C-alpha positions in Angstrom: 26.6 15.4 2.7 25.3 14.5 -1.3 24.9 17.1 -4.3 22.0 19.0 -5.1 22.0 17.1 -8.3 22.2 13.8 -6.7 19.3 14.3 -4.2 17.1 15.4 -7.2 18.2 12.5 -9.5 17.3 10.0 -6.5 14.3 11.6 -5.2 13.1 12.3 -8.6 13.1 8.6 -9.6 9.6 7.0 -10.3 7.4 10.4 -9.1 4.0 11.1 -10.9 4.1 14.9 -10.1 5.9 17.0 -8.0 4.0 20.7 -7.5 5.7 22.8 -8.2 8.4 21.1 -9.9 10.9 24.3 -9.4 10.4 24.5 -5.2 11.9 21.3 -4.8 15.3 22.3 -5.8 14.9 25.8 -3.4 13.7 23.6 -0.8 17.0 21.3 -0.6 19.2 24.1 -1.6 18.0 26.3 1.3 18.3 23.1 3.9 21.8 22.5 2.8 22.5 26.0 3.6 20.6 26.5 6.5 21.5 23.2 7.9 17.5 22.7 8.9 16.2 19.4 7.5 13.0 19.4 5.6 9.8 18.3 6.9 8.2 15.5 4.7 4.9 15.1 5.8 2.5 11.9 5.0 -0.3 10.8 6.3 -1.7 7.2 7.2 -5.3 6.0 7.2 -5.7 3.8 10.1 -8.7 2.0 8.7 -6.0 -0.2 6.7 -2.9 -0.9 8.7 -1.6 -3.7 7.1 1.6 -2.1 5.0 1.5 -4.2 1.4 3.9 -3.4 -1.4 1.5 -0.8 -3.3 2.1 2.1 0.1 5.5 0.5 0.6 6.4 3.0 -3.0 5.6 6.1 -0.9 7.3 4.6 2.2 10.7 3.7 0.2 11.0 7.5 -1.2 10.1 9.0 2.5 13.1 6.8 3.0 15.4 8.4 0.8 14.3 12.0 2.1 15.5 10.5 5.2 19.1 9.2 4.2 19.5 12.9 3.0 18.9 14.0 6.5 15.2 14.9 6.9 12.5 13.9 9.0 9.3 11.8 8.2 6.2 13.5 9.9 3.7 10.8 9.9 0.5 11.5 10.5 -1.5 9.1 12.0 -5.3 10.1 10.9 -7.2 9.1 14.3 -9.6 12.1 13.9 -9.9 12.1 10.2 -10.6 8.4 10.0 -13.5 8.9 11.9 -14.7 11.1 9.5 -14.6 8.7 6.5 -12.4 10.5 3.7 -14.2 8.6 0.6 -10.8 9.2 -1.4 -12.4 8.1 -4.7 -15.1 6.0 -3.8 -18.5 6.8 -4.6 -19.8 6.1 -1.1 -18.6 6.8 2.0 -16.3 4.8 4.0 -17.5 3.5 7.0 -16.4 5.9 10.5 -14.2 3.9 12.7 -14.6 3.6 16.7 -12.0 5.5 18.2 -10.7 1.4 19.9 -10.3 0.7 16.5 -8.4 3.1 15.2 -6.3 3.2 18.0 -5.4 -0.6 17.3 -4.8 0.0 13.8 -2.6 2.4 14.6 -0.5 0.1 16.8 -0.2 -2.1 14.2 1.0 0.5 11.8 3.9 1.4 13.9 5.1 -2.2 14.0 5.5 -2.4 10.4 6.9 0.9 9.7 10.2 0.9 10.6 11.0 -2.4 8.3 11.4 1.1 5.6 11.8 4.0 7.7 14.5 5.2 10.0 13.2 5.7 13.4 15.6 8.2 14.3 14.5 10.6 12.0 10.4 9.7 11.8 8.1 11.9 14.4 4.8 10.5 14.2 1.8 12.5 15.3 -2.1 12.1 16.0 -4.0 14.4 14.2 -6.8 14.5 17.3 -3.9 16.1 19.1 -5.5 19.3 17.0 -8.4 18.6 15.1 -10.0 17.0 18.1 -9.5 20.1 20.6 -10.9 22.7 18.2 -14.2 24.6 19.4 -17.2 25.3 16.8 -15.7 28.5 16.9 -12.4 27.3 15.3 -14.1 25.0 12.3 -16.2 27.7 11.2 -12.3 29.6 11.0 -11.2 27.0 9.3 -13.7 26.7 6.8 -13.8 30.4 6.2 -10.5 30.1 4.5 -11.5 28.0 1.5 -14.4 28.4 -0.4 -16.9 26.1 -1.6 -16.4 26.1 -5.2 -12.6 24.8 -4.9 -13.9 22.2 -2.4 -16.4 20.7 -5.3 -13.4 21.0 -7.8 -12.4 17.7 -6.2 -13.5 14.9 -9.2 -15.6 12.2 -6.7 -17.1 14.9 -5.2 -18.4 16.4 -8.9 -19.4 12.8 -9.9 -21.1 11.7 -7.0 -23.2 15.5 -7.5 -23.8 14.8 -11.3 -25.0 11.4 -10.3 -27.0 12.4 -7.6 -25.7 10.5 -4.9 -25.0 12.1 -1.2 -22.8 14.1 -0.5 -22.2 14.7 3.5 -21.3 18.1 4.7 -18.5 16.2 7.0 -16.8 15.1 3.7 -16.4 18.5 2.8 -14.6 18.8 5.9 -12.6 16.6 5.3 -10.2 18.2 2.8 -10.0 21.1 5.4 -9.2 18.7 7.9 -6.0 17.2 6.4 -4.9 20.5 4.7 -4.6 21.8 8.3 -2.3 18.9 9.3 0.0 20.9 7.3 -0.6 23.8 9.3 0.1 22.3 12.7 3.1 20.9 11.8 4.5 23.2 9.0 5.5 20.5 6.6 7.6 21.6 3.7 6.7 18.9 1.5 3.6 16.2 1.6 3.8 12.6 0.3 1.2 10.4 -0.9 -0.2 8.7 -4.4 -1.7 10.5 -6.9 -5.5 10.2 -5.6 -4.3 12.4 -2.9 -2.9 15.4 -4.7 -6.4 17.5 -4.5 -5.9 17.2 -0.7 -2.2 17.8 -0.5 -2.7 20.8 -2.9 -5.5 22.0 -0.4 -3.1 22.1 2.4 -0.6 24.2 0.2 -3.4 26.7 0.2 -4.3 26.6 4.0 -0.2 27.1 4.9 -0.4 30.4 2.5 -3.6 31.5 4.7 -1.8 30.8 8.1 1.1 32.6 7.0 3.8 29.4 6.2 5.7 28.5 3.3 3.6 26.5 1.3 4.6 22.8 1.2 5.4 21.0 -2.3 3.0 18.6 -3.0 5.2 15.1 -4.1 2.8 12.3 -5.7 4.0 8.5 -6.3 1.8 6.9 -8.9 0.1 4.0 -7.5 1.1 0.4 -7.7 -0.9 -1.9 -9.9 -1.7 -5.0 -8.4 -1.2 -8.9 -8.7 -4.5 -8.8 -11.2 -2.8 -6.5 -13.6 -6.4 -4.1 -13.3 -6.9 -2.8 -10.3 -4.5 -1.0 -7.8 -2.8 -2.9 -5.2 -5.7 -3.0 -2.1 -6.1 -5.8 0.3 -9.7 -5.5 0.0 -9.0 -6.8 -3.5 -6.7 -9.5 -2.7 -4.1 -8.5 -5.4 -1.8 -7.7 -3.0 1.8 -8.5 -1.4 2.2 -7.3 2.3 5.8 -6.3 3.3 5.5 -8.7 6.4 4.4 -12.0 4.4 6.8 -14.8 4.4 9.4 -15.1 2.1 8.2 -18.1 -0.3 4.8 -16.6 -0.3 6.0 -12.9 -1.5 8.1 -15.0 -3.7 5.5 -16.7 -5.3 2.8 -13.9 -5.3 5.4 -11.7 -7.3 6.2 -14.5 -10.1 2.4 -14.5 -10.5 2.8 -10.9 -11.5 1.7 -10.0 -15.4 4.7 -9.8 -17.2 4.0 -6.4 -18.8 4.0 -4.8 -15.0 7.4 -6.3 -14.1 9.9 -2.9 -15.4 7.8 -0.8 -13.4 8.0 -2.9 -9.8 11.9 -2.3 -11.0 11.6 1.2 -10.6 8.9 1.6 -7.6 9.7 -1.3 -5.5 13.2 -2.1 -5.8 16.8 -0.8 -5.6 17.9 -1.7 -9.1 19.7 1.4 -10.7 17.3 2.9 -13.4 20.3 2.5 -15.8 20.0 -1.6 -15.6 16.0 -1.4 -15.4 16.1 0.7 -18.6 18.3 -2.2 -19.9 16.1 -4.5 -18.7 12.9 -2.9 -20.5 14.9 -3.3 -24.3 15.9 -6.6 -23.2 12.3 -7.9 -22.8 10.8 -6.0 -25.7 13.8 -7.4 -27.9 13.5 -10.8 -26.5 16.5 -11.1 -25.4 15.7 -11.6 -21.7 13.4 -14.2 -20.8 10.4 -13.4 -19.1 10.7 -15.4 -16.3 14.3 -15.3 -15.5 13.5 -11.5 -15.6 10.7 -12.2 -12.6 12.9 -14.2 -10.7 15.2 -12.0 -10.1 12.4 -9.3 -9.7 11.8 -11.5 -7.0 14.6 -11.8 -5.4 15.1 -8.3 -5.0 12.1 -7.5 -3.5 12.2 -10.1 -0.8 16.0 -9.6 0.0 14.4 -6.0 0.8 11.7 -7.0 3.7 14.0 -10.1 4.8 17.4 -10.9 3.3 19.8 -12.3 0.3 19.4 -15.7 1.9 15.8 -15.8 2.0 15.6 -14.9 -1.4 18.0 -17.6 -2.5 15.9 -19.9 -0.3 12.4 -18.7 -2.0 14.1 -18.7 -5.2 15.1 -22.6 -4.7 12.0 -23.5 -3.5 10.3 -21.8 -6.1 11.9 -24.1 -8.9 11.6 -27.0 -7.2 7.8 -26.6 -6.3 6.9 -24.7 -9.5 9.0 -26.2 -12.4 9.4 -30.0 -10.8 5.4 -29.7 -9.4 6.7 -31.2 -6.2 5.0 -30.2 -2.8 7.2 -27.8 -0.4 9.4 -29.7 1.9 7.4 -28.3 4.6 3.7 -27.1 5.1 1.3 -25.7 7.7 -1.3 -28.2 9.1 -4.4 -26.8 9.5 -7.9 -27.8 11.1 -11.0 -27.2 9.5 -13.0 -25.1 12.3 -16.1 -26.2 14.0 -17.9 -23.2 13.5 -17.9 -23.2 9.8 -19.1 -26.9 8.9 -22.9 -27.3 8.2 -24.1 -31.0 7.9 -20.7 -32.1 7.7 -19.7 -29.9 4.8 -17.7 -26.7 4.4 -18.0 -24.0 1.8 -14.6 -24.0 0.0 -14.0 -20.0 0.5 -14.6 -20.0 3.7 -12.4 -23.1 4.5 -9.3 -21.1 2.6 -10.3 -17.6 4.6 -10.4 -19.4 7.8 -7.4 -21.5 7.2 -5.5 -18.4 6.5 -4.7 -19.4 3.0 -6.5 -16.3 1.7 -7.8 -13.3 3.5 -11.3 -13.1 2.7 -13.9 -15.3 1.7 -14.5 -13.1 -1.4 -10.7 -13.7 -2.4 -11.2 -17.0 -1.9 -13.9 -16.9 -4.8 -12.0 -14.5 -6.9 -8.7 -17.4 -6.6 -11.6 -20.5 -7.3 -12.6 -18.6 -10.2 -9.0 -18.2 -11.5 -8.2 -21.6 -11.1 -5.7 -21.3 -8.5 -6.9 -23.6 -6.2 -6.0 -27.4 -6.3 -7.0 -30.1 -3.6 -4.9 -33.1 -3.5 -3.8 -32.0 -7.2 -7.5 -31.3 -8.9 -8.2 -28.1 -9.6 -11.4 -27.0 -8.0 -13.2 -24.4 -10.5 -16.8 -23.6 -8.5 -16.5 -21.2 -6.0 -20.1 -22.6 -4.6 -18.2 -25.7 -3.9 -19.5 -27.5 -0.6 -16.7 -30.2 0.3 -17.5 -32.7 2.8 -15.2 -32.7 5.4 -14.9 -36.0 6.1 -12.9 -36.7 2.5 -10.7 -33.6 3.7 -8.9 -35.3 6.0 -5.1 -35.2 5.6 -6.0 -33.8 2.2 -3.2 -30.8 0.3 -4.6 -27.4 -0.3 -2.5 -25.7 -2.9 -3.6 -21.4 -3.7 -1.6 -19.8 -5.9 1.7 -20.9 -7.2 3.3 -21.0 -3.6 0.7 -21.3 -1.1 0.3 -24.5 0.6 -1.9 -26.0 3.6 -2.3 -29.9 5.0 -6.0 -30.4 6.4 -5.0 -32.2 9.7 -6.1 -35.8 9.7 
């Protein structure tokens, strides 16, 4: 078994907060002494099941716990998703049907083991305990916390101050998520910094139920490709872990230079001493940002695909981007008949319908950013409507490395 000092060095890498930090050593030492693995909890929101690099930051830290012999306890929030947690948003999330939640949960399970070790992973659905509570049970749970404590949550305070509605079901949400920790007797709860309040409620409830309180280990929110907002599929600034190697590589290459060091720290296994050297080299001008970013892209593609795939994606990037050539292979797509009106098609809808972007809104953003070309001509108007007949055989390019040819 690795020494406690080594475990601490690895586990503290890239972490935004450990609450309380001194208890992490105590729990690791107790686990080593007793031979009982720690139970490390992570709640999953099945409303957005596709895993991107931002969420993988937390999963990779969870994998480190597994490599030290501990158990990942994943809570699929099928019950809480039907409540709707705003998680810092100014309005309530839409509630999902049971069927939608279960479909999303299945997608999660297909992707999780690209990062986690199946033999050290336990998966739970919190409907197994929350869905079985009687109204009397809910009242008893609510008695374990005060209104003042729940209203300490920043987004709740903001909405009340702005006169925006705050539902009773939302006030109960932190208690439901906290009770998950009681139900599985977690030792550590992981999440992003936007979940610290909910996770601390779990720590409080464990005390109320006579359990040793969990540690809260929060990871920073990874900034997305736009360089401004946290990585999110809905914002179109994401890199999915199941994306093809060339697309993954190309997206990393579009990353703003000032984010490279944080991506090395949070998204790769490059040793921290080397990451610090890279930061100094970039700052002093000894290292060229393009070369560093290619290294970053190769590291990330290797993790989710292979070293061979990373090398090939790098080679193709240089050939296409540096020499402005077309890829050797590209998908051929049809213009769906249902998006054509009077022989014309709205360009953002064409991009989303053919899979070049994830949504019409992302298509609009990419066009406005000057990232869309048709036959080498940049299209800058997000309201552009194109003649379908003129598109036959045309090559559409989105970003640096995403191409498609319209079937003739």
